[in-house]
C-alpha positions in Angstrom: -76.4 148.7 45.8 -79.6 146.9 47.1 -81.8 145.4 44.4 -84.5 143.9 46.5 -85.5 143.5 50.1 -88.0 141.4 52.0 -87.7 142.5 55.5 -91.3 141.6 56.3 -90.3 137.9 56.2 -87.0 138.5 58.0 -85.1 137.5 54.9 -81.7 139.1 54.2 -81.6 141.5 51.3 -80.2 140.8 47.9 -77.4 143.0 46.7 -75.5 143.3 43.4 -72.4 142.2 45.2 -74.0 139.1 46.6 -75.7 138.3 43.2 -72.5 138.6 41.3 -70.5 136.7 44.0 -72.9 133.8 44.2 -73.1 133.5 40.4 -69.3 133.5 40.2 -68.9 131.0 43.0 -71.4 128.4 41.6 -70.1 128.8 38.1 -66.5 128.4 39.0 -67.4 125.3 41.0 -69.5 123.8 38.2 -66.8 124.3 35.6 -64.2 122.8 37.9 -66.3 119.7 38.5 -67.0 119.4 34.8 -63.3 119.5 34.1 -62.7 116.8 36.7 -65.5 114.6 35.5 -64.2 114.8 32.0 -60.8 113.5 33.3 -62.5 110.3 34.4 -64.8 109.9 31.4 -68.0 111.2 32.8 -68.8 113.7 30.1 -72.7 113.9 30.3 -72.6 114.2 34.1 -69.9 116.8 33.9 -72.0 118.9 31.7 -75.2 118.4 33.7 -73.6 118.7 37.2 -75.4 121.1 39.6 -77.6 122.7 36.9 -80.4 123.0 39.5 -78.4 125.6 41.2 -79.5 128.0 38.4 -83.2 127.3 39.0 -85.0 130.1 40.9 -85.8 127.9 43.9 -82.1 127.6 44.6 -80.6 130.6 42.9 -82.6 133.3 44.8 -81.8 131.8 48.1 -78.1 131.7 47.1 -78.3 135.4 46.3 -79.8 136.2 49.8 -77.4 134.1 51.9 -74.2 134.4 50.0 -71.2 135.2 52.3 -68.3 135.8 50.0 -67.9 132.1 49.3 -66.8 131.2 52.8 -69.6 128.7 53.3 -72.7 127.2 51.6 -75.5 129.8 51.5 -77.7 126.8 52.5 -76.2 127.1 56.0 -77.4 130.7 56.2 -80.9 129.7 55.4 -80.7 126.9 58.0 -79.7 129.3 60.7 -82.7 131.5 60.0 -85.4 128.8 59.3 -84.0 125.7 60.8 -83.8 124.0 57.5 -82.9 124.8 53.8 -85.5 124.8 51.1 -82.8 125.3 48.6 -81.0 122.2 49.8 -84.2 120.1 49.8 -84.7 121.1 46.2 -81.0 120.4 45.3 -80.6 117.0 46.9 -83.8 115.7 45.4 -82.5 116.5 41.8 -78.9 115.6 42.0 -77.9 112.0 42.1 -74.3 112.6 43.1 -75.5 113.5 46.6 -75.8 110.5 48.9 -78.8 112.2 50.5 -80.7 111.5 47.3 -80.2 107.8 47.9 -82.5 107.1 50.8 -85.7 105.2 50.8 -88.2 103.5 53.2 -87.4 99.9 54.1 -90.0 97.2 53.7 -88.6 95.0 56.4 -91.1 94.8 59.2 -88.4 94.1 61.8 -86.6 97.3 61.2 -89.3 99.8 62.0 -87.1 101.8 64.4 -85.2 103.0 61.3 -87.6 103.1 58.4 -85.4 105.4 56.3 -82.4 103.5 54.9 -79.5 104.5 52.7 -79.4 102.9 49.2 -76.2 101.8 47.5 -75.2 104.4 45.0 -74.3 103.4 41.3 -70.6 103.8 40.9 -70.9 106.7 38.2 -72.7 108.8 40.9 -70.1 108.0 43.6 -67.4 109.0 41.2 -69.2 112.3 40.5 -69.6 112.9 44.2 -65.9 112.2 44.7 -65.1 114.9 42.1 -67.6 117.2 43.6 -66.0 116.9 47.0 -62.4 117.4 45.7 -63.6 120.5 43.8 -65.5 122.0 46.8 -62.3 121.6 48.8 -60.4 123.4 46.1 -63.0 126.2 45.9 -63.2 126.8 49.7 -59.5 126.4 50.4 -58.2 128.1 47.3 -54.4 128.5 47.3 -54.0 126.6 50.7 -55.7 123.4 49.3 -53.8 120.1 49.6 -54.8 116.6 48.6 -55.5 115.9 52.3 -58.4 118.3 52.6 -61.1 116.1 51.0 -60.4 113.1 53.3 -60.2 115.4 56.4 -63.6 117.0 55.6 -65.2 113.6 55.0 -63.8 112.1 58.3 -64.9 115.2 60.2 -68.6 114.7 59.2 -68.8 111.0 58.7 -70.5 110.3 62.0 -73.8 111.9 60.8 -73.7 110.7 57.2 -76.5 108.3 56.1 -74.4 106.3 53.7 -74.9 102.8 52.5 -72.0 100.7 53.9 -70.7 99.8 50.4 -70.9 103.4 49.2 -69.1 104.5 52.4 -66.3 101.9 51.8 -65.9 103.1 48.1 -65.8 106.7 48.8 -63.6 106.5 51.8 -61.2 104.2 49.9 -60.9 106.6 47.0 -60.4 109.6 49.3 -57.5 107.6 50.9 -56.0 107.1 47.5 -56.1 110.8 46.9 -54.7 111.5 50.4 -51.8 109.0 50.1 -51.0 108.9 46.5 -52.2 112.1 44.9 -54.8 113.2 42.3 -53.2 111.8 39.2 -53.1 108.3 40.8 -56.8 108.7 41.9 -58.0 109.8 38.5 -56.2 106.8 36.9 -57.8 104.4 39.5 -61.3 105.9 39.0 -61.2 105.9 35.2 -59.4 102.6 34.5 -60.5 100.4 37.5 -63.5 101.8 39.5 -65.8 102.8 36.6 -64.9 99.7 34.7 -66.7 97.7 37.4 -63.8 95.9 39.0 -64.4 94.7 42.6 -63.3 96.8 45.5 -61.4 95.0 48.2 
């Protein structure tokens, strides 16, 4: 049953099926990330994680471009418009996304690349790690393995604008997950990484 259309702008219609499906998908993901953040001691971040997805500027686009949870609705918006307004809004309000951590450089010698990645605080790297694990679980469902998050990271790393230290930390922890499993990773993040110990 269609609830609203906007064919004059070329936008896909909202339907009850898409509305319910999108709400279910983002809520299941949020609750899963919250559970994982609680396991590593990030209680406040777990509660606040991805709340902006429920704001109209993100939620309404999610309703329009939802595709049964197979991929992010942001990609549907990108295909139509060449960019995603919802993603622009999201990455500017959620510090667990490395895209949030970019800024202009003040170094005159580096004018070829005025935008530079900034090193992320560890608590946000840890939340990003949990987010990536949970996204892999949400998308892969019963076929998920501990290897999926690292595989996804390595598939897209060539175009990530990540600070070298943040890249090193995230990649290293994804390797722990890949090689030793989730329980070992959770223990490392909670008892070592978030305690501020150096990363070799």
